[in-house]
C-alpha positions as CSV (number, residue, x, y, z in Angstrom):
1,M,0.0,-0.3,0.0
2,T,1.0,3.7,-1.2
3,G,0.3,7.3,0.0
4,T,-0.5,9.0,2.2
5,N,-3.5,7.2,3.4
6,G,-2.2,3.3,2.4
7,Y,-5.2,3.1,0.8
8,D,-4.5,3.5,-3.3
9,A,-4.7,-0.1,-4.1
10,F,-8.5,-0.6,-2.2
11,E,-9.7,2.7,-3.6
12,G,-8.4,1.0,-7.3
13,A,-9.8,-2.0,-6.2
14,G,-13.1,-0.2,-5.8
15,D,-13.7,1.6,-9.3
16,L,-12.7,-2.1,-10.8
17,L,-15.5,-3.1,-8.8
18,R,-17.9,-0.3,-9.6
19,A,-17.1,-0.9,-12.8
20,L,-18.2,-3.8,-12.9
21,S,-21.1,-3.4,-10.9
22,A,-23.8,-4.2,-13.4
23,P,-25.0,-7.3,-14.5
24,I,-24.8,-6.5,-18.3
25,R,-21.0,-5.8,-18.2
26,L,-20.4,-8.3,-16.1
27,A,-22.4,-10.4,-19.2
28,I,-19.7,-7.7,-21.6
29,V,-16.5,-9.1,-19.9
30,T,-17.8,-12.4,-19.6
31,E,-17.9,-12.4,-23.5
32,L,-14.8,-10.5,-24.2
33,A,-12.8,-13.5,-22.2
34,Q,-14.1,-15.4,-25.3
35,G,-12.0,-13.2,-27.6
36,E,-12.8,-9.9,-29.3
37,R,-16.0,-9.0,-30.0
38,C,-17.5,-5.5,-32.4
39,V,-20.6,-4.1,-30.8
40,H,-22.4,-5.5,-33.2
41,E,-21.3,-9.4,-31.8
42,L,-21.7,-8.8,-28.1
43,V,-25.5,-7.1,-29.4
44,E,-26.3,-9.8,-31.5
45,K,-24.7,-12.4,-28.2
46,L,-25.7,-10.4,-24.9
47,G,-30.0,-10.4,-26.9
48,A,-29.8,-6.3,-25.4
49,P,-30.5,-3.1,-27.3
50,Q,-27.4,-1.5,-29.4
51,P,-27.2,1.4,-27.6
52,L,-27.0,-0.4,-24.2
53,V,-24.6,-1.7,-25.0
54,S,-22.2,0.8,-26.2
55,Q,-23.1,3.1,-23.2
56,H,-21.6,-0.3,-20.7
57,L,-18.2,-0.7,-23.2
58,R,-18.5,3.4,-22.6
59,V,-17.9,2.2,-18.9
60,L,-15.7,0.1,-18.8
61,R,-13.6,1.7,-21.6
62,G,-13.4,4.0,-18.9
63,A,-12.1,2.2,-16.4
64,G,-9.7,0.0,-17.8
65,V,-11.3,-2.7,-18.4
66,V,-11.7,-2.4,-22.5
67,R,-9.3,-1.3,-25.5
68,G,-11.0,-0.7,-28.7
69,S,-9.7,-1.1,-32.3
70,R,-10.4,-0.2,-35.2
71,R,-11.3,-3.4,-37.7
72,G,-12.3,-1.7,-40.7
73,R,-15.9,-0.1,-40.5
74,E,-16.0,-1.6,-36.9
75,I,-14.0,-1.1,-33.4
76,A,-13.1,-4.4,-32.3
77,Y,-13.1,-4.1,-28.1
78,A,-10.8,-6.6,-25.9
79,L,-9.9,-7.0,-22.3
80,V,-7.0,-4.8,-21.2
81,D,-5.7,-8.1,-18.8
82,E,-7.8,-11.1,-18.4
83,H,-7.8,-10.9,-14.7
84,V,-10.4,-8.2,-15.2
85,A,-12.1,-12.1,-16.7
86,H,-10.9,-14.1,-13.9
87,I,-12.5,-11.8,-11.4
88,A,-15.8,-11.6,-13.3
89,A,-15.5,-15.4,-13.5
90,D,-15.2,-15.9,-10.0
91,A,-18.0,-13.1,-9.0
92,V,-20.3,-15.5,-11.8
93,S,-19.3,-18.8,-9.5
94,H,-19.7,-17.7,-6.3
95,A,-23.0,-15.8,-6.4
96,G,-24.1,-19.1,-7.8
97,E,-23.4,-20.9,-5.4
98,G,-26.6,-20.0,-2.5
99,P,-25.5,-18.4,0.4
């Protein structure tokens, strides 16, 4: 832990967890764990409206969870780091274990 209050790493972790707090964002991360996807592929896979998927991708990009790279006329999204995929998978697995 560094910084003046010793909680910098915890603040960063809190920011990451807030970025993952929406179920659709967890679903996006889970899908991107399989490889790069364009928005239309995510829309098809998740069954969510395109504006909603784009909005949540914007949140994930802002949090540094995903990055976009131009693929012709489209942008392909990918996880910045596979650790996030593990966090999402563990959270989903834990939630499925029940109380």
